[in-house]
C-alpha beads as a LAMMPS data file, in Angstrom:
LAMMPS data file: protein, C-alpha beads

393 atoms
392 bonds

1 atom types
1 bond types

-500.0 500.0 xlo xhi
-500.0 500.0 ylo yhi
-500.0 500.0 zlo zhi

Masses

1 110.0

Atoms # bond

1 1 1 -336.026 285.954 445.745
2 1 1 -334.281 289.304 445.518
3 1 1 -330.499 289.192 445.286
4 1 1 -328.695 290.863 448.180
5 1 1 -326.365 292.426 445.611
6 1 1 -329.240 294.685 444.510
7 1 1 -329.983 295.923 448.011
8 1 1 -328.069 298.980 449.260
9 1 1 -326.637 298.721 452.743
10 1 1 -325.709 301.241 455.406
11 1 1 -322.866 300.379 457.737
12 1 1 -323.287 301.115 461.418
13 1 1 -319.867 302.778 461.399
14 1 1 -318.078 304.671 458.606
15 1 1 -315.586 302.675 456.580
16 1 1 -311.902 303.526 456.819
17 1 1 -312.113 304.998 453.309
18 1 1 -315.090 307.197 454.203
19 1 1 -313.418 308.376 457.376
20 1 1 -310.237 309.212 455.465
21 1 1 -312.216 311.256 452.927
22 1 1 -314.062 313.104 455.685
23 1 1 -310.822 313.943 457.453
24 1 1 -309.080 315.078 454.268
25 1 1 -311.961 317.318 453.180
26 1 1 -312.334 318.696 456.704
27 1 1 -308.650 319.623 456.699
28 1 1 -309.012 321.488 453.409
29 1 1 -312.079 323.310 454.710
30 1 1 -310.334 324.190 457.974
31 1 1 -307.291 325.487 456.093
32 1 1 -309.469 328.166 454.522
33 1 1 -312.057 328.453 457.300
34 1 1 -315.262 330.371 457.767
35 1 1 -313.487 333.737 457.740
36 1 1 -312.305 333.032 454.172
37 1 1 -315.874 332.167 453.150
38 1 1 -317.211 335.397 454.675
39 1 1 -314.467 337.582 453.171
40 1 1 -315.117 336.244 449.676
41 1 1 -318.871 336.653 450.089
42 1 1 -318.687 340.268 451.211
43 1 1 -316.182 341.150 448.506
44 1 1 -318.373 339.553 445.817
45 1 1 -315.556 337.212 444.819
46 1 1 -315.558 333.492 443.988
47 1 1 -313.992 330.955 446.331
48 1 1 -311.526 329.976 443.611
49 1 1 -308.670 329.014 445.929
50 1 1 -310.806 326.552 447.890
51 1 1 -312.364 325.209 444.693
52 1 1 -308.907 324.664 443.158
53 1 1 -307.672 322.877 446.281
54 1 1 -310.661 320.526 446.168
55 1 1 -310.099 319.886 442.461
56 1 1 -306.408 319.148 442.907
57 1 1 -307.235 316.644 445.643
58 1 1 -309.774 314.920 443.368
59 1 1 -312.816 315.705 445.517
60 1 1 -314.816 317.589 442.861
61 1 1 -315.113 314.514 440.663
62 1 1 -315.751 311.824 443.262
63 1 1 -319.242 311.019 441.952
64 1 1 -318.434 311.216 438.235
65 1 1 -317.282 308.439 435.851
66 1 1 -313.615 307.470 435.925
67 1 1 -313.344 307.494 432.130
68 1 1 -314.007 311.236 432.196
69 1 1 -311.643 312.109 435.015
70 1 1 -313.926 311.379 437.948
71 1 1 -313.521 309.102 440.931
72 1 1 -316.173 306.605 439.862
73 1 1 -318.089 306.924 443.131
74 1 1 -321.679 307.829 443.770
75 1 1 -323.914 310.491 445.243
76 1 1 -323.023 309.440 448.784
77 1 1 -319.355 310.168 448.083
78 1 1 -320.204 313.678 446.911
79 1 1 -322.532 314.145 449.896
80 1 1 -319.651 313.362 452.253
81 1 1 -317.514 316.035 450.606
82 1 1 -320.316 318.609 450.725
83 1 1 -321.189 317.926 454.374
84 1 1 -317.598 318.182 455.604
85 1 1 -317.106 321.494 453.812
86 1 1 -320.296 322.861 455.357
87 1 1 -319.219 321.584 458.784
88 1 1 -315.972 323.529 458.338
89 1 1 -317.990 326.714 457.758
90 1 1 -317.255 326.747 454.022
91 1 1 -320.391 325.404 452.275
92 1 1 -319.896 325.134 448.510
93 1 1 -323.267 325.611 446.786
94 1 1 -321.769 324.977 443.364
95 1 1 -321.462 321.294 444.300
96 1 1 -325.263 321.149 443.989
97 1 1 -325.855 322.630 440.559
98 1 1 -322.492 321.877 438.949
99 1 1 -321.210 318.527 440.239
100 1 1 -324.511 317.002 441.354
101 1 1 -327.227 318.208 438.972
102 1 1 -325.372 319.088 435.776
103 1 1 -322.733 316.418 436.323
104 1 1 -325.187 313.578 436.908
105 1 1 -327.325 314.567 433.896
106 1 1 -324.310 314.809 431.584
107 1 1 -322.946 311.500 432.854
108 1 1 -326.167 309.681 431.940
109 1 1 -327.518 311.601 428.957
110 1 1 -324.611 313.498 427.423
111 1 1 -322.919 312.536 424.177
112 1 1 -319.330 311.304 424.236
113 1 1 -318.197 314.713 422.987
114 1 1 -320.157 316.531 425.700
115 1 1 -318.747 314.248 428.363
116 1 1 -315.204 314.498 427.073
117 1 1 -315.243 318.286 427.316
118 1 1 -317.907 319.445 429.758
119 1 1 -318.030 316.496 432.151
120 1 1 -314.263 316.154 432.259
121 1 1 -314.042 319.866 433.077
122 1 1 -316.601 319.518 435.890
123 1 1 -314.702 316.562 437.359
124 1 1 -311.405 318.459 437.457
125 1 1 -312.975 321.702 438.658
126 1 1 -311.740 323.592 435.601
127 1 1 -315.325 324.136 434.440
128 1 1 -318.275 325.141 436.580
129 1 1 -321.969 324.925 435.668
130 1 1 -325.051 326.772 436.787
131 1 1 -328.509 325.201 436.415
132 1 1 -331.539 327.125 435.150
133 1 1 -334.992 325.633 435.528
134 1 1 -336.892 327.962 437.911
135 1 1 -339.452 330.398 436.506
136 1 1 -341.556 332.901 438.407
137 1 1 -344.900 331.632 437.072
138 1 1 -344.145 327.886 437.106
139 1 1 -343.207 327.443 440.758
140 1 1 -342.770 323.753 441.586
141 1 1 -344.595 322.659 438.427
142 1 1 -341.698 321.959 436.060
143 1 1 -344.048 320.886 433.258
144 1 1 -345.591 324.354 433.227
145 1 1 -342.456 326.152 432.066
146 1 1 -343.049 328.975 429.608
147 1 1 -339.504 329.470 428.331
148 1 1 -339.314 327.908 424.878
149 1 1 -336.789 326.488 422.477
150 1 1 -337.555 325.846 418.822
151 1 1 -335.723 324.196 415.984
152 1 1 -334.712 326.545 413.198
153 1 1 -332.739 324.791 410.475
154 1 1 -329.758 323.144 412.143
155 1 1 -329.971 325.462 415.167
156 1 1 -332.017 325.881 418.336
157 1 1 -333.479 329.258 419.342
158 1 1 -334.271 329.988 423.012
159 1 1 -336.704 332.635 424.282
160 1 1 -338.023 333.401 427.755
161 1 1 -336.708 333.966 431.249
162 1 1 -335.472 332.161 434.344
163 1 1 -335.223 333.444 437.894
164 1 1 -333.387 332.583 441.123
165 1 1 -330.513 331.054 439.184
166 1 1 -327.385 330.575 441.295
167 1 1 -323.756 331.248 440.517
168 1 1 -324.164 332.661 437.022
169 1 1 -321.438 335.252 437.584
170 1 1 -318.747 332.604 438.088
171 1 1 -319.880 329.794 435.795
172 1 1 -318.530 328.579 432.458
173 1 1 -321.871 327.198 431.275
174 1 1 -325.528 327.084 432.254
175 1 1 -327.650 323.957 431.901
176 1 1 -331.000 325.377 430.780
177 1 1 -334.373 323.603 430.744
178 1 1 -336.857 324.833 428.122
179 1 1 -340.288 323.856 426.833
180 1 1 -340.026 322.349 423.372
181 1 1 -343.498 320.916 422.897
182 1 1 -346.822 320.036 424.507
183 1 1 -348.100 316.555 425.279
184 1 1 -351.165 315.881 423.105
185 1 1 -353.297 314.171 425.762
186 1 1 -352.246 315.899 428.997
187 1 1 -351.386 319.370 427.749
188 1 1 -348.243 319.323 429.880
189 1 1 -345.007 320.706 428.583
190 1 1 -342.411 318.555 426.853
191 1 1 -338.966 319.628 427.963
192 1 1 -335.438 319.643 426.571
193 1 1 -332.080 320.520 428.123
194 1 1 -329.403 322.763 426.635
195 1 1 -325.893 323.908 427.457
196 1 1 -325.677 327.694 427.247
197 1 1 -322.563 329.790 427.712
198 1 1 -323.067 332.858 429.930
199 1 1 -321.829 335.215 427.199
200 1 1 -324.210 334.054 424.444
201 1 1 -325.603 336.770 422.187
202 1 1 -329.150 337.549 423.330
203 1 1 -328.656 336.449 426.941
204 1 1 -329.109 339.205 429.523
205 1 1 -328.266 338.658 433.207
206 1 1 -329.841 340.709 435.985
207 1 1 -328.628 340.413 439.582
208 1 1 -331.347 339.454 442.073
209 1 1 -330.449 340.738 445.576
210 1 1 -331.351 338.396 448.453
211 1 1 -330.667 338.149 452.182
212 1 1 -328.553 335.008 451.707
213 1 1 -324.863 335.578 452.393
214 1 1 -322.905 333.289 450.081
215 1 1 -320.319 333.748 447.323
216 1 1 -322.802 332.614 444.660
217 1 1 -325.452 335.237 443.958
218 1 1 -328.943 334.848 442.507
219 1 1 -329.810 336.000 439.000
220 1 1 -332.697 336.502 436.614
221 1 1 -331.871 335.489 433.038
222 1 1 -333.543 336.817 429.890
223 1 1 -333.200 334.865 426.640
224 1 1 -333.939 336.872 423.487
225 1 1 -333.467 334.642 420.433
226 1 1 -330.382 332.914 421.851
227 1 1 -329.105 330.690 419.041
228 1 1 -327.370 327.389 419.855
229 1 1 -325.713 324.730 417.743
230 1 1 -327.203 321.238 417.827
231 1 1 -324.394 319.827 419.959
232 1 1 -325.700 321.948 422.850
233 1 1 -328.755 319.684 423.265
234 1 1 -328.316 317.261 426.184
235 1 1 -330.229 314.023 425.691
236 1 1 -333.217 313.721 423.411
237 1 1 -335.410 316.476 422.021
238 1 1 -338.588 316.568 424.154
239 1 1 -336.986 313.976 426.472
240 1 1 -335.705 316.262 429.178
241 1 1 -338.311 315.598 431.875
242 1 1 -336.854 312.235 432.879
243 1 1 -333.311 313.610 432.751
244 1 1 -334.240 316.532 434.988
245 1 1 -335.459 314.201 437.699
246 1 1 -332.142 312.386 437.546
247 1 1 -330.740 315.668 438.846
248 1 1 -333.476 316.689 441.296
249 1 1 -333.077 313.848 443.791
250 1 1 -329.318 314.475 444.073
251 1 1 -330.181 318.154 444.538
252 1 1 -332.333 317.277 447.544
253 1 1 -329.601 315.100 449.035
254 1 1 -326.960 317.818 448.604
255 1 1 -329.332 320.400 450.116
256 1 1 -329.756 318.050 453.067
257 1 1 -326.048 317.712 453.761
258 1 1 -325.567 321.472 453.554
259 1 1 -328.105 321.743 456.376
260 1 1 -326.637 318.933 458.478
261 1 1 -323.109 320.209 457.861
262 1 1 -323.956 323.750 458.922
263 1 1 -325.865 322.288 461.881
264 1 1 -322.726 320.406 462.929
265 1 1 -320.685 323.599 462.523
266 1 1 -323.118 325.505 464.744
267 1 1 -323.251 322.841 467.473
268 1 1 -319.469 322.533 467.548
269 1 1 -319.146 326.263 468.139
270 1 1 -321.968 326.270 470.694
271 1 1 -320.596 323.307 472.654
272 1 1 -317.179 324.895 472.861
273 1 1 -318.650 328.230 473.938
274 1 1 -320.913 326.906 476.712
275 1 1 -318.039 324.891 478.196
276 1 1 -315.777 327.939 478.288
277 1 1 -318.261 330.673 479.186
278 1 1 -318.713 330.907 482.974
279 1 1 -321.416 332.741 484.924
280 1 1 -321.669 332.558 488.745
281 1 1 -318.582 330.375 488.828
282 1 1 -319.739 327.512 486.580
283 1 1 -319.801 326.908 482.803
284 1 1 -323.195 327.860 481.398
285 1 1 -323.345 324.442 479.728
286 1 1 -323.908 322.903 483.165
287 1 1 -327.420 324.385 483.201
288 1 1 -330.163 322.285 481.610
289 1 1 -331.778 325.351 480.081
290 1 1 -328.632 325.705 477.972
291 1 1 -327.706 322.049 477.510
292 1 1 -331.088 320.593 476.584
293 1 1 -331.756 322.683 473.442
294 1 1 -328.312 321.731 472.114
295 1 1 -328.864 318.069 472.953
296 1 1 -332.250 318.071 471.236
297 1 1 -330.759 319.762 468.182
298 1 1 -328.067 317.075 468.070
299 1 1 -330.672 314.303 468.140
300 1 1 -332.658 315.770 465.250
301 1 1 -329.455 316.395 463.312
302 1 1 -328.374 312.751 463.570
303 1 1 -331.835 311.520 462.557
304 1 1 -331.678 313.745 459.475
305 1 1 -328.155 312.536 458.638
306 1 1 -329.326 308.918 458.716
307 1 1 -332.245 309.608 456.381
308 1 1 -329.965 311.555 454.053
309 1 1 -327.465 308.700 453.822
310 1 1 -330.316 306.296 453.115
311 1 1 -331.564 308.481 450.252
312 1 1 -328.083 308.799 448.741
313 1 1 -327.398 305.074 448.932
314 1 1 -330.766 304.255 447.363
315 1 1 -329.990 306.641 444.508
316 1 1 -326.568 305.043 444.018
317 1 1 -328.194 301.603 443.910
318 1 1 -330.576 302.738 441.177
319 1 1 -333.634 302.401 443.404
320 1 1 -336.564 304.847 443.513
321 1 1 -335.641 307.434 446.128
322 1 1 -338.019 310.342 445.611
323 1 1 -339.835 309.687 448.869
324 1 1 -336.645 309.249 450.895
325 1 1 -334.849 312.214 449.317
326 1 1 -337.805 314.490 450.033
327 1 1 -338.058 313.260 453.625
328 1 1 -334.314 313.747 454.098
329 1 1 -334.439 317.299 452.793
330 1 1 -337.449 318.086 455.010
331 1 1 -335.805 316.666 458.142
332 1 1 -332.381 318.167 457.440
333 1 1 -333.590 321.694 456.758
334 1 1 -335.607 321.703 459.983
335 1 1 -332.725 320.185 461.944
336 1 1 -330.165 322.564 460.485
337 1 1 -332.099 325.723 461.269
338 1 1 -332.925 324.441 464.784
339 1 1 -329.249 323.706 465.476
340 1 1 -328.196 327.127 464.246
341 1 1 -330.934 328.902 466.210
342 1 1 -329.969 327.011 469.373
343 1 1 -326.320 327.904 468.891
344 1 1 -327.153 331.576 468.453
345 1 1 -329.386 331.527 471.535
346 1 1 -326.837 330.005 473.919
347 1 1 -324.277 332.592 472.831
348 1 1 -326.559 335.305 474.179
349 1 1 -325.656 338.705 472.766
350 1 1 -322.542 337.216 471.208
351 1 1 -324.800 335.115 469.012
352 1 1 -325.504 338.117 466.813
353 1 1 -321.926 339.411 466.850
354 1 1 -320.455 338.815 463.405
355 1 1 -317.113 337.665 464.818
356 1 1 -318.780 334.501 466.148
357 1 1 -319.716 333.356 462.641
358 1 1 -323.272 332.209 463.269
359 1 1 -325.821 334.766 462.059
360 1 1 -324.181 335.070 458.637
361 1 1 -325.102 331.402 458.073
362 1 1 -328.736 331.774 459.139
363 1 1 -330.307 332.723 455.802
364 1 1 -328.208 330.136 453.963
365 1 1 -329.949 327.429 456.001
366 1 1 -333.330 329.158 456.216
367 1 1 -333.674 329.354 452.445
368 1 1 -333.245 325.571 452.244
369 1 1 -336.610 325.150 453.960
370 1 1 -338.017 326.846 450.845
371 1 1 -335.779 325.567 448.066
372 1 1 -335.014 323.402 446.170
373 1 1 -338.442 322.158 447.248
374 1 1 -340.524 323.747 449.985
375 1 1 -341.595 322.009 453.179
376 1 1 -345.183 322.301 452.013
377 1 1 -344.532 320.513 448.722
378 1 1 -342.696 317.736 450.557
379 1 1 -345.725 317.304 452.801
380 1 1 -347.951 317.207 449.715
381 1 1 -345.699 314.543 448.192
382 1 1 -345.689 312.353 451.303
383 1 1 -349.435 312.747 451.832
384 1 1 -350.195 311.685 448.265
385 1 1 -347.498 309.152 447.434
386 1 1 -346.724 307.611 450.838
387 1 1 -350.043 307.811 452.645
388 1 1 -352.234 307.479 449.564
389 1 1 -354.300 310.563 450.394
390 1 1 -356.172 312.574 447.749
391 1 1 -354.065 315.020 445.761
392 1 1 -354.458 318.514 447.208
393 1 1 -352.607 320.700 444.698

Bonds

1 1 1 2
2 1 2 3
3 1 3 4
4 1 4 5
5 1 5 6
6 1 6 7
7 1 7 8
8 1 8 9
9 1 9 10
10 1 10 11
11 1 11 12
12 1 12 13
13 1 13 14
14 1 14 15
15 1 15 16
16 1 16 17
17 1 17 18
18 1 18 19
19 1 19 20
20 1 20 21
21 1 21 22
22 1 22 23
23 1 23 24
24 1 24 25
25 1 25 26
26 1 26 27
27 1 27 28
28 1 28 29
29 1 29 30
30 1 30 31
31 1 31 32
32 1 32 33
33 1 33 34
34 1 34 35
35 1 35 36
36 1 36 37
37 1 37 38
38 1 38 39
39 1 39 40
40 1 40 41
41 1 41 42
42 1 42 43
43 1 43 44
44 1 44 45
45 1 45 46
46 1 46 47
47 1 47 48
48 1 48 49
49 1 49 50
50 1 50 51
51 1 51 52
52 1 52 53
53 1 53 54
54 1 54 55
55 1 55 56
56 1 56 57
57 1 57 58
58 1 58 59
59 1 59 60
60 1 60 61
61 1 61 62
62 1 62 63
63 1 63 64
64 1 64 65
65 1 65 66
66 1 66 67
67 1 67 68
68 1 68 69
69 1 69 70
70 1 70 71
71 1 71 72
72 1 72 73
73 1 73 74
74 1 74 75
75 1 75 76
76 1 76 77
77 1 77 78
78 1 78 79
79 1 79 80
80 1 80 81
81 1 81 82
82 1 82 83
83 1 83 84
84 1 84 85
85 1 85 86
86 1 86 87
87 1 87 88
88 1 88 89
89 1 89 90
90 1 90 91
91 1 91 92
92 1 92 93
93 1 93 94
94 1 94 95
95 1 95 96
96 1 96 97
97 1 97 98
98 1 98 99
99 1 99 100
100 1 100 101
101 1 101 102
102 1 102 103
103 1 103 104
104 1 104 105
105 1 105 106
106 1 106 107
107 1 107 108
108 1 108 109
109 1 109 110
110 1 110 111
111 1 111 112
112 1 112 113
113 1 113 114
114 1 114 115
115 1 115 116
116 1 116 117
117 1 117 118
118 1 118 119
119 1 119 120
120 1 120 121
121 1 121 122
122 1 122 123
123 1 123 124
124 1 124 125
125 1 125 126
126 1 126 127
127 1 127 128
128 1 128 129
129 1 129 130
130 1 130 131
131 1 131 132
132 1 132 133
133 1 133 134
134 1 134 135
135 1 135 136
136 1 136 137
137 1 137 138
138 1 138 139
139 1 139 140
140 1 140 141
141 1 141 142
142 1 142 143
143 1 143 144
144 1 144 145
145 1 145 146
146 1 146 147
147 1 147 148
148 1 148 149
149 1 149 150
150 1 150 151
151 1 151 152
152 1 152 153
153 1 153 154
154 1 154 155
155 1 155 156
156 1 156 157
157 1 157 158
158 1 158 159
159 1 159 160
160 1 160 161
161 1 161 162
162 1 162 163
163 1 163 164
164 1 164 165
165 1 165 166
166 1 166 167
167 1 167 168
168 1 168 169
169 1 169 170
170 1 170 171
171 1 171 172
172 1 172 173
173 1 173 174
174 1 174 175
175 1 175 176
176 1 176 177
177 1 177 178
178 1 178 179
179 1 179 180
180 1 180 181
181 1 181 182
182 1 182 183
183 1 183 184
184 1 184 185
185 1 185 186
186 1 186 187
187 1 187 188
188 1 188 189
189 1 189 190
190 1 190 191
191 1 191 192
192 1 192 193
193 1 193 194
194 1 194 195
195 1 195 196
196 1 196 197
197 1 197 198
198 1 198 199
199 1 199 200
200 1 200 201
201 1 201 202
202 1 202 203
203 1 203 204
204 1 204 205
205 1 205 206
206 1 206 207
207 1 207 208
208 1 208 209
209 1 209 210
210 1 210 211
211 1 211 212
212 1 212 213
213 1 213 214
214 1 214 215
215 1 215 216
216 1 216 217
217 1 217 218
218 1 218 219
219 1 219 220
220 1 220 221
221 1 221 222
222 1 222 223
223 1 223 224
224 1 224 225
225 1 225 226
226 1 226 227
227 1 227 228
228 1 228 229
229 1 229 230
230 1 230 231
231 1 231 232
232 1 232 233
233 1 233 234
234 1 234 235
235 1 235 236
236 1 236 237
237 1 237 238
238 1 238 239
239 1 239 240
240 1 240 241
241 1 241 242
242 1 242 243
243 1 243 244
244 1 244 245
245 1 245 246
246 1 246 247
247 1 247 248
248 1 248 249
249 1 249 250
250 1 250 251
251 1 251 252
252 1 252 253
253 1 253 254
254 1 254 255
255 1 255 256
256 1 256 257
257 1 257 258
258 1 258 259
259 1 259 260
260 1 260 261
261 1 261 262
262 1 262 263
263 1 263 264
264 1 264 265
265 1 265 266
266 1 266 267
267 1 267 268
268 1 268 269
269 1 269 270
270 1 270 271
271 1 271 272
272 1 272 273
273 1 273 274
274 1 274 275
275 1 275 276
276 1 276 277
277 1 277 278
278 1 278 279
279 1 279 280
280 1 280 281
281 1 281 282
282 1 282 283
283 1 283 284
284 1 284 285
285 1 285 286
286 1 286 287
287 1 287 288
288 1 288 289
289 1 289 290
290 1 290 291
291 1 291 292
292 1 292 293
293 1 293 294
294 1 294 295
295 1 295 296
296 1 296 297
297 1 297 298
298 1 298 299
299 1 299 300
300 1 300 301
301 1 301 302
302 1 302 303
303 1 303 304
304 1 304 305
305 1 305 306
306 1 306 307
307 1 307 308
308 1 308 309
309 1 309 310
310 1 310 311
311 1 311 312
312 1 312 313
313 1 313 314
314 1 314 315
315 1 315 316
316 1 316 317
317 1 317 318
318 1 318 319
319 1 319 320
320 1 320 321
321 1 321 322
322 1 322 323
323 1 323 324
324 1 324 325
325 1 325 326
326 1 326 327
327 1 327 328
328 1 328 329
329 1 329 330
330 1 330 331
331 1 331 332
332 1 332 333
333 1 333 334
334 1 334 335
335 1 335 336
336 1 336 337
337 1 337 338
338 1 338 339
339 1 339 340
340 1 340 341
341 1 341 342
342 1 342 343
343 1 343 344
344 1 344 345
345 1 345 346
346 1 346 347
347 1 347 348
348 1 348 349
349 1 349 350
350 1 350 351
351 1 351 352
352 1 352 353
353 1 353 354
354 1 354 355
355 1 355 356
356 1 356 357
357 1 357 358
358 1 358 359
359 1 359 360
360 1 360 361
361 1 361 362
362 1 362 363
363 1 363 364
364 1 364 365
365 1 365 366
366 1 366 367
367 1 367 368
368 1 368 369
369 1 369 370
370 1 370 371
371 1 371 372
372 1 372 373
373 1 373 374
374 1 374 375
375 1 375 376
376 1 376 377
377 1 377 378
378 1 378 379
379 1 379 380
380 1 380 381
381 1 381 382
382 1 382 383
383 1 383 384
384 1 384 385
385 1 385 386
386 1 386 387
387 1 387 388
388 1 388 389
389 1 389 390
390 1 390 391
391 1 391 392
392 1 392 393
């Protein structure tokens, strides 16, 4: 018989502690507000003031070990923080690749020295990571990476390129995934993970313009004989594949709460607007043609939030959550973009006016239907692993 202690549970109502965290984070987000987020984005500046406020309040380390300055919580705790910031109109993408991905990998696979410096810095907010795995020719196939790292004496030498890497301009370190061998029987790449400083000799950074409006830009990185000391290896040589997937499920959960948070932000603005905006003597929200799309968006948003919490709690319990995390990300990205579209539509012409703070969020949500894993790859995963259908890719 399975012990109940090993089974994660989801309360029907938030605990007092969870509610207090949500309220505190929401207050910090509201203090800065969406206008702050937009101003920083358009000026090409980091959201340092908001980041510092979150760090001082202890919210950047909620999911990291207490012995290294964290709060000792789990992925769900970090998801709460990320969702409330997004709902305040101040989504912090760095929570994905710094706190969630890099932080969770360091916490499980880092040496004591790496944790004492890098992880402690992530927990306090004094250090910020970027995460570099994506390559133009590898797509979703992480074992087909072409960027290499080789051992040379007591050093490692990295060569190759990465693309669509977020937040490089404001980070203190980049967690880089490289191919360090080839499996003898399968021919698939063996991977290793390294900590690279953004000012390393031989590292060139090229800005990659996109339609997404966010403080953290996208970059292409070129590694030309970048030499690293041995203490920059995270985990085992050729053992990075398992470690990477420790970070990918949290990435999906954090992507999900960005979508549900922005969806909440959009519906809050839309609900307020349609109650105040009057045409022919009545609020436009009294018309079903206006009310029903918002109500439907709300339903899908809550369904996505439930699946996202389930995925996070399964991860925190140490249970396999690939299926649930993928489903959550699929549902949340669809729900988020539908909520935002509905909010824009009920605003009429005002929906595209920048002062209403809706259209500048559109691409931020839309891109999450593509990354960190596309809708199509989620459908492939569910078809193969959940339904048992033949592999199609």
